Steps between C-alpha positions, in 0.01 A plus 500: 500500500638843393540767760348825377513864610248589772166645390537868455879487461661515158833433340629774264681309235730605213295635213284687755763636743630729223179705523548530874858622445372747239242630744749535780759667279243757368367571853846552643580737219186709562538499880865613475402786271266616784793462745370193687739272682460125545447333837470130570325348803462147638188290424427416870388770743338506839126442470425809704656721230220413254223500762592852605559638152249328272226474765368206701155535337624459140463190293876471471562473873183312581515239220794516260830518688743212517587510865713271719276528804743343753780746394268803441658567162342546165603484133455851378160549318604847370806718489417833658503387864834322464656797322381740775636262767841519328475875454437544870747234627791647298413862561483580130302811585809641675721443192261680259177687585318365199571140395401368161516119513397202288514123548426194290414156630253229593197547732277224642123482558275197550221588256322325209751482208376654176632648185785739582448444877697233686575413863865583444492812285748775417481873537688810386453738802594871513471733801574868573553558867527836676292728278128588521518730193219419253743554216674181610166315470458620143863427413477144628190432289671660201790265551262198501335635179836540333607147590184355356547711191851380443376141550235566233220413743164676482376616839265759647558675826225513768531743791333564839569664836435320822529807718688500833421419868356851526232464226447133469297433824207716387491328161535156662195557716293615204616196293409259783148644514467453123631142517283402800188594301601234237666249734262213419598523129875479552726198501628351828846665457344844460274442802811425707697792353226751589610490864868462455598665163196652329701668218579148373130449414550752222771279357296174500498320166171304558250633241211516747710708740614732223137566408424601854788746542463681164345806673726486805634835628837601360787587732603764248205703623612475865869598476635754744651818358854366514412172330289681244791735412734204483275305266439803273876558464554132420244522220632822359858372514400184304346728239820706489699177432252388238374196687139408442298363787145429617355552848368188665317554834481117553871441496604466866776240474521197729745618769427703806804726479403706196389868530448782257621408148420147382522373142501205262625434152236289316521298183224346291742278306478201735136419412348719771580811696811416705734706715869460400631758744349670808604705792451823701607716783552375857608803702456349852634152443869565567425646841263203576796260430729684744657751262532872535186708541344683198674276243284493200524244220354395172556207268364240269558138396473335162409136459763348276305187402223704339742729328683198356169363370445836319851491354439149370192634318706751313635370173807722509585394855421127470717246675842515329827325582764711666740613226860383533805640322655180366442127463816287468453192282782249537514216248699213638672437830803729443284788376266457799796515741631815332154658503456411872789715611423775246150522626607567860749761391235689303261490794768656710506786249131564573347318207197260527619177339345157471641169377381145423679225701313200354693457175198575278518562122558849365139521385371416851741751657385779266140425608614537860662833418181629342292380795736672743464828308870512415618804300802307368623145476868391503555172317813303590607192297829311474605698188431830673698388809803413288503862374422643848176656374122445495205594287291788637137505374252783547176332621280816474589606142527210262620736220827560678764254393665288766860580561814331618631629825801441721427297816598784730248619754588864433444469121169314546371749757588793276320338200172443679478808720 
């Protein structure tokens, strides 16, 4: 009986991993242009970190976390809490008043696996810590829009404000009254959330619940003056940067720590409306986790599995082999031995080089070279070895005649650069 990967866990194999590398490379390039620095955190954290940050009444904490109960440690279900723990622990706020950080890695949630959503999934996560300026909010969303644009992925931006501890209580009370009038028509989760986290009722995906909340009061109409001014500036700044958006009063996000700006990038190219990136502002969270007072923050995470699915749908970005510089084809034992040493020397010079070690025919080795995406092939036979040379063939342009070249690493590197 074969042992297979666990349900909800997936191998990323050659032929697919190249798209992941392309996504990561493009994201790193965009993030660095916006002056973000990378940070890497461990997968395991104390369970309390997520209970305090995400919220004990959230689905993630109540149902989805992978927790070692006896050790009180949890495999991270999202990146923000871990990143903030590291930010506080290492005093990064002392080194620089505003930190711009990103991280890439796996997260873990025990939920029903579906297309683009697994129990081990991967995220690109970016955070700006130490600034409450609404210009930062707009810049962060503009960065996300730029990244999707460079990846060739069609998205729309949806925007909301969740207010702050000053203006949210009045709205919360009005929302609860609205929900209680319709409680008998709501699902069991929404009935439970009404007492613990009523804003989450607005985010329910059950059709019957969505029908009931269509006329629910909007928090945008209950913002205090400070939150209203902040939200207005975010919108005008997005307009200044040429970023289109739609207001969505039902978008509340699933985590307790959000306040003020919250947003999602939505695509319709996965068969239905699906969020491929989401985030928002969390101005009180750093203090809640033991960090300095009045330390604002904002960030968003992008689900890499869904983005890879979108890349696979693009004809120009289909799964392609990673291109190599040279394939060395040795014909016969002596030629293979000579090619073996030459291959290593060329790799030391920074070239990507592959070679066959199975003694296959020239025709078979040329097929391998094509499959590997080689730009050139170096053919070594006994006649060539006698003369201390090889045959260099351009694999991308068949009209270019092959040439004889000295078996010197420097000469070969110069010819194919």
